[in-house]
N, C-alpha and C positions, 0 to 999 in steps of 0.2 A: 794263307787262308784266303779263300775266294770272297769277293764282295757281292756275289750273286744272291738273289732271293727267290722264293717260290711264290707264285701268284695263281689264283683262280681267275681266268680270263673269261668274261661273259660277253658274247656278241649278241646284241639286241637287234633284231631285224624288223622290217616294216610291218609284218603281219603279227606282231606281238610274240613271236617265238624267240626264245633265248637259248643259245647254244653255249655251254660252259665247258671250257677246257681246264681240267683241274691239275694243280701242282706243276705249273709250267715254270721251269727254271730260267731265269733271265738275269743277266748282269747289267741290263739297261734299267733306266728309271721306270717308275710305275706307268708313266704316260706312254712309253714306247715298248713296254714288255709284251703287248699284244702281238707284236711282230714275231716274237719267238714262239708264239702259240700256233703260228701258221706254217704250213708245209711250203706254200708258194704264195707270193703276192705279185699281182700284176696291176696294171692301171684299171682294169675292169673287174677283176675277180680276186677273191681271197680263198685259198684252199686250206682247210683244216681237217684234222683227223680227230673225231670225238666218238667215244663209245663204240669203238671198232667200226666206225663208218667214215668213209671219205666224203667230205662235204665241200661243195664249191658255192660260195656266196657271191652274189652280184654286189659289188661295193656300193652301187646306188641305193640299195635297200638296207644297208647297215645304218641304223639310226644312232646307235651308241655302243661303245665298248667300255666295259668296266674291268678294272684290275684290282683285285683284293689280295693283299699280302697274306699268305698262310704259312703255317708251319710245314717245313719240309719233311719228307718221309723219314729221314735219319733222326731228326728231332722228335718226331712222333714216336718212333720205336724206342728211343732213349727214355722219353717220358713214360711210356707204357711199362717199360722194365722197371723204372724207378717206382711207379705206383704198385706194381706187383711185389717188389721187394719190400715196400713199406707195409703192405698187407701181411706178408709173410712174417716180418719182424713183429708186427702188432700181435698176430696170432701166437707167435713164439713167446712173446712177453706174457700173454694170457695163459700160457701153459698148454697150448694145443700143439 
């Protein structure tokens, strides 16, 4: 079993804009998971792909990076199926 987790990574830039890369898989701790959200990291720039856009950020203007642990896509699908099955069972118990 893998020790990785899923994170939503938010890059806050100087002009109050926030770019969020959703459901980034990382085996790194939360403080370093932002690196896995990037396509390329250099001394001056960070390149990310968000909402079907390639974006290059100047590292001087990134004021904060947040990483929030989220449920991965497999767990989401599993929970959704559990909920649907619970509804079906409840309706079945009610005679529908």
